[in-house]
C-alpha positions in Angstrom: -55.3 30.7 -90.3 -55.5 34.1 -88.8 -58.5 34.7 -86.6 -60.3 36.8 -89.2 -63.1 37.9 -86.8 -60.6 40.4 -85.3 -59.7 41.6 -88.7 -63.3 42.4 -89.6 -63.7 44.1 -86.3 -60.6 46.2 -86.8 -61.8 47.2 -90.3 -65.1 48.4 -88.9 -63.3 50.4 -86.3 -60.9 51.8 -88.9 -63.8 53.0 -91.1 -65.3 54.8 -88.1 -62.0 56.5 -87.3 -61.5 57.6 -90.8 -65.0 58.9 -91.1 -64.8 61.2 -88.0 -71.7 19.3 -85.7 -70.2 18.0 -85.9 -69.0 14.6 -86.8 -66.3 12.5 -85.0 -62.9 12.5 -86.7 -62.8 8.8 -87.5 -66.3 8.8 -89.1 -65.5 11.8 -91.3 -62.0 11.2 -92.4 -61.6 7.5 -92.7 -58.4 5.8 -93.5 -56.7 8.8 -95.2 -56.0 10.4 -91.8 -53.1 9.0 -89.8 -52.6 9.3 -86.1 -49.0 8.4 -86.8 -48.3 11.7 -88.5 -46.3 12.7 -85.4 -45.8 9.0 -84.6 -48.4 8.5 -82.0 -50.5 11.7 -82.4 -53.6 11.7 -80.1 -55.3 14.9 -78.9 -58.0 15.0 -76.2 -60.4 17.8 -77.1 -63.0 17.1 -74.4 -64.4 20.4 -73.3 -63.0 22.1 -76.5 -65.4 20.6 -79.0 -66.9 24.0 -79.9 -63.7 26.1 -79.4 -61.5 28.2 -81.7 -58.2 26.7 -82.9 -54.8 28.0 -84.0 -51.7 26.3 -85.3 -48.7 26.5 -82.9 -45.7 25.3 -84.8 -46.3 21.5 -85.2 -48.8 21.6 -82.3 -51.9 23.7 -81.8 -53.9 25.8 -79.4 -57.6 25.7 -78.5 -59.8 28.1 -76.5 -63.4 28.3 -75.4 -65.1 30.9 -73.3 -64.1 29.2 -70.1 -60.7 27.5 -70.8 -57.7 27.4 -73.1 -55.0 24.8 -73.9 -51.7 24.5 -75.7 -50.9 21.2 -77.4 -47.6 19.7 -78.4 -46.8 18.2 -81.8 -47.9 14.8 -80.4 -51.3 16.2 -79.3 -50.5 16.1 -75.6 -51.5 19.0 -73.4 -48.6 21.3 -72.6 -50.6 23.8 -70.6 -54.3 24.1 -69.6 -56.0 27.0 -67.8 -59.5 27.9 -66.9 -60.2 31.5 -67.7 -63.3 33.5 -68.8 -62.8 35.0 -72.3 -66.1 35.6 -74.1 -65.6 35.2 -77.8 -62.0 34.2 -77.3 -59.2 35.4 -79.6 -56.1 33.3 -80.3 -52.6 34.1 -81.4 -50.0 31.3 -81.3 -46.5 30.3 -82.3 -44.2 27.3 -81.8 -44.7 26.5 -78.1 -46.7 29.6 -77.1 -50.2 30.9 -77.3 -52.1 34.1 -76.3 -55.8 34.1 -75.4 -57.9 37.2 -74.9 -61.3 38.9 -75.6 -61.1 42.0 -77.7 -61.7 45.0 -75.4 -61.3 42.9 -72.3 -58.7 43.8 -69.7 -57.0 40.4 -69.4 -54.8 38.3 -71.6 -53.2 34.9 -70.9 -49.9 33.7 -72.2 -49.6 29.9 -72.3 -46.3 28.0 -72.6 -45.1 24.5 -71.9 -45.8 23.7 -68.2 -47.3 27.1 -67.3 -49.1 30.3 -68.0 -49.1 33.9 -67.1 -52.1 36.3 -66.8 -51.6 39.9 -67.7 -54.0 42.8 -67.1 -54.4 46.0 -69.1 -57.0 48.5 -67.7 -57.6 50.1 -71.1 -58.6 46.8 -72.7 -56.7 44.6 -75.2 -57.1 45.5 -78.9 -54.6 43.2 -80.5 -51.8 40.8 -79.7 -49.2 38.5 -81.2 -46.4 36.2 -80.2 -43.3 34.8 -82.1 -41.5 31.5 -81.9 -39.1 32.9 -79.3 -42.0 33.5 -77.0 -41.8 37.3 -77.2 -45.3 38.7 -77.2 -46.7 42.2 -78.0 -50.0 43.5 -76.7 -51.8 46.6 -78.0 -54.1 48.1 -75.3 -56.0 51.2 -74.5 -54.2 53.7 -72.2 -55.6 56.7 -70.2 -54.2 59.9 -71.6 -52.8 58.3 -74.8 -54.1 56.8 -78.0 -53.0 53.4 -76.7 -49.8 51.5 -75.7 -47.9 48.5 -76.9 -46.2 46.3 -74.3 -43.6 43.6 -75.2 -43.2 40.7 -72.8 -40.9 37.6 -72.8 -42.1 34.0 -72.7 -42.7 34.1 -68.9 -44.8 37.3 -69.2 -42.0 39.6 -67.8 -42.2 43.1 -69.3 -39.4 44.0 -71.8 -40.6 47.2 -73.4 -43.5 49.6 -73.5 -44.3 52.5 -75.9 -47.2 54.9 -75.7 -49.1 56.2 -78.8 -49.6 59.9 -78.9 -50.9 60.3 -82.4 -53.1 58.0 -84.3 -55.3 55.2 -82.9 -53.5 51.9 -82.5 -55.1 49.1 -84.7 -52.5 46.3 -84.7 -49.0 45.3 -83.6 -46.5 42.6 -84.2 -43.0 41.5 -83.0 -40.2 40.7 -85.4 -39.0 37.0 -85.7 -35.8 37.9 -84.0 -37.6 39.8 -81.1 -35.5 42.9 -81.8 -38.2 45.1 -83.3 -41.9 45.8 -82.9 -44.2 47.4 -85.5 -47.3 49.4 -84.8 -50.2 50.2 -87.2 -52.2 53.3 -86.4 -55.0 55.2 -88.0 -55.8 58.9 -88.2 -58.0 61.1 -90.3 -55.5 61.3 -93.1 -54.8 57.6 -93.4 -52.6 55.0 -91.7 -49.1 54.9 -90.3 -46.6 52.1 -89.6 -44.0 52.9 -86.9 -41.1 50.6 -86.0 -39.3 50.6 -82.7 -36.2 48.8 -81.5 -36.6 47.2 -78.1 -33.4 48.9 -76.9 -34.5 52.5 -77.7 -37.3 54.8 -76.8 -37.2 56.6 -80.2 -38.8 55.1 -83.3 -36.5 53.8 -86.0 -38.8 55.0 -88.7 -42.4 55.8 -89.5 -44.1 55.2 -92.9 -47.2 57.3 -93.7 -49.8 55.6 -95.9 -51.9 58.6 -96.9 -55.5 57.8 -97.8 -55.1 54.1 -96.8 -57.5 52.5 -94.3 -55.4 49.7 -93.0 -56.4 47.2 -90.4 -53.8 44.4 -90.1 -50.1 44.2 -89.8 -48.0 41.0 -89.9 -44.2 40.4 -89.7 -43.2 38.0 -92.5 -40.5 35.3 -92.0 -37.7 37.4 -93.5 -38.4 40.5 -91.5 -40.5 42.3 -94.1 -43.9 43.6 -93.1 -47.3 42.9 -94.7 -50.0 45.6 -94.2 -53.6 44.8 -95.1 -55.8 47.7 -96.1 -59.4 48.0 -97.3 -58.4 47.9 -101.0 -55.0 46.5 -101.2 -52.1 44.6 -99.5 -48.8 46.5 -98.9 -45.3 45.0 -98.5 -42.8 47.1 -96.6 -39.0 46.5 -96.3 -37.2 46.4 -92.9 -36.4 50.0 -93.5 -40.0 51.0 -94.1 -39.7 51.4 -97.8 -42.7 50.3 -99.9 -41.7 47.2 -101.9 -45.0 46.4 -103.5 -48.7 46.9 -103.5 -51.3 44.4 -104.6 -54.7 45.8 -105.4 -57.8 43.8 -104.6 -59.4 45.2 -107.8 -62.7 45.8 -106.2 -62.8 42.5 -104.5 -63.0 41.9 -100.7 -60.4 40.1 -98.6 -62.0 36.9 -97.2 -59.0 35.3 -95.5 -55.2 35.4 -95.4 -52.1 33.9 -93.9 -48.4 33.7 -94.5 -45.7 31.0 -94.4 -42.0 30.9 -95.1 -41.3 33.6 -97.8 -44.9 33.9 -99.0 -48.3 35.3 -98.2 -51.6 33.9 -99.4 -54.8 35.9 -99.8 -58.4 34.7 -100.6 -60.5 37.3 -102.4 -64.2 37.4 -103.3 -66.5 39.7 -105.3 -68.9 40.3 -102.5 -68.5 41.4 -98.9 -70.4 38.3 -97.8 -70.3 35.0 -99.6 -67.5 32.8 -100.9 -64.1 33.7 -102.1 -63.5 33.6 -105.9 -59.7 33.4 -106.1 -56.6 32.8 -104.1 -53.4 34.7 -104.6 -49.9 33.6 -103.5 -47.4 36.4 -103.2 -43.7 36.7 -102.2 -42.5 38.9 -99.5 -42.1 41.9 -101.9 -45.7 41.6 -103.2 -44.8 39.8 -106.5 -47.4 37.3 -107.6 -46.2 33.7 -107.5 -49.5 32.3 -108.7 -53.2 32.3 -108.4 -56.1 29.8 -108.6 -59.8 29.6 -108.5 -61.0 29.0 -105.0 -63.2 26.1 -106.2 -66.1 27.3 -103.9 -66.4 28.6 -100.4 -63.3 28.8 -98.3 -64.1 28.2 -94.6 -60.4 28.1 -93.5 -57.0 29.1 -94.7 -53.8 28.2 -92.9 -50.1 28.5 -93.8 -46.9 27.2 -92.3 -43.4 26.5 -93.7 -43.7 26.2 -97.5 -47.3 25.0 -97.5 -50.9 26.2 -97.0 -54.2 24.4 -96.5 -57.6 25.5 -98.0 -60.6 24.2 -96.2 -63.9 24.2 -98.1 -67.3 22.9 -97.1 -66.5 19.4 -98.2 -62.8 19.1 -98.8 -59.3 20.1 -97.6 -56.6 20.8 -100.2 -52.9 21.3 -99.4 -50.6 23.2 -101.7 -47.0 24.3 -101.6 -46.1 27.9 -102.2 -45.7 27.3 -105.9 -49.4 26.3 -106.0 -48.7 22.6 -106.6 -51.5 20.6 -105.2 -50.0 18.0 -102.8 -53.1 16.4 -101.4 -56.8 16.5 -101.2 -59.0 15.2 -98.4 -62.6 14.8 -99.4 -65.8 14.3 -97.5 -64.8 16.6 -94.7 -68.1 18.3 -94.0 -68.3 19.2 -90.3 -64.6 19.7 -89.6 -63.7 22.8 -87.6 -60.1 23.4 -88.5 -57.3 22.3 -90.8 -54.1 23.6 -89.2 -51.0 23.5 -91.4 -47.7 22.3 -90.0 -44.3 23.3 -91.3 -43.6 19.7 -92.4 -46.5 19.8 -94.9 -49.0 17.7 -92.9 -52.1 19.2 -91.3 -53.9 18.7 -88.1 -57.6 18.1 -88.8 -60.0 19.1 -85.9 -63.5 17.8 -85.7 -65.9 17.2 -82.8 -64.0 15.8 -79.9 -60.8 14.9 -81.5 -58.0 15.7 -83.9 -55.9 13.6 -86.4 -53.1 14.2 -88.8 -53.5 14.4 -92.6 -50.4 13.6 -94.5 -50.8 14.3 -98.3 
């Protein structure tokens, strides 16, 4: 699941710009959880019991205000570092994780067997990393509206671009590490600009007049999802608008994307539970929808699957909305992290286990 705290924060910033517990895993989950989902899966979460979590391929990442760790698909620690990140933010991929505090000057890149600390004097606004380990960091910059820096899996700088018009809100790197996209806001609306990492000049810029947009995500096929206050936009690799899905007066509660699809949870009120879940293809066509069945506390997608975590159950669906499995009596769990294989890592208290529907 995307760390939606940063999305809400960006939306509030966007509006300003436009205007001027726990139970132990074994006790909760019983015999339907298997520690053999990755054969001998076993994850030690001591010190991370009250952390934030993010799927990292078939493994996962965890962070607290004082430390962060990257786990393998077996649940073993690939990298652990002690760092101070109040209200930590996480972005992760297969074998890599980024940890930072929004507005803080530091960011840590974790990988198997090591980590790299990077510093940005203007403060980090947003960051993301792909499965190749290429990361992009949007930060403040003296004399500019911001900058975006691309680094490789060791933290070595690959590319940097400075923003002269519009305030940077989000950025992402393409799956093949050849392109980076930047979402910016100005008084007229939003813009998405695409750069190739071998050129200083933009490949294209798409203007979204009158749109207050706050999140940008590269999809698995190289298309781009842009989330705005009232709708979701789908852009082709050439910047052409492929489709727009209106929220119809509802509010976006959570979102994620997998292989060839995106999933959005929408609700009728700014606070409170989601009412429906939409599954869309990478051009914005609706593949299906369902009633949320109550509050959604977590949404996570990977491969052809996604997991919905409610207050007392976890449900796993494929992208055609076929229900594959249901885990009941899960009050107190902290995360249900989807794996590309269709299983999910269930985090609760001081441990984690694998649920195979």
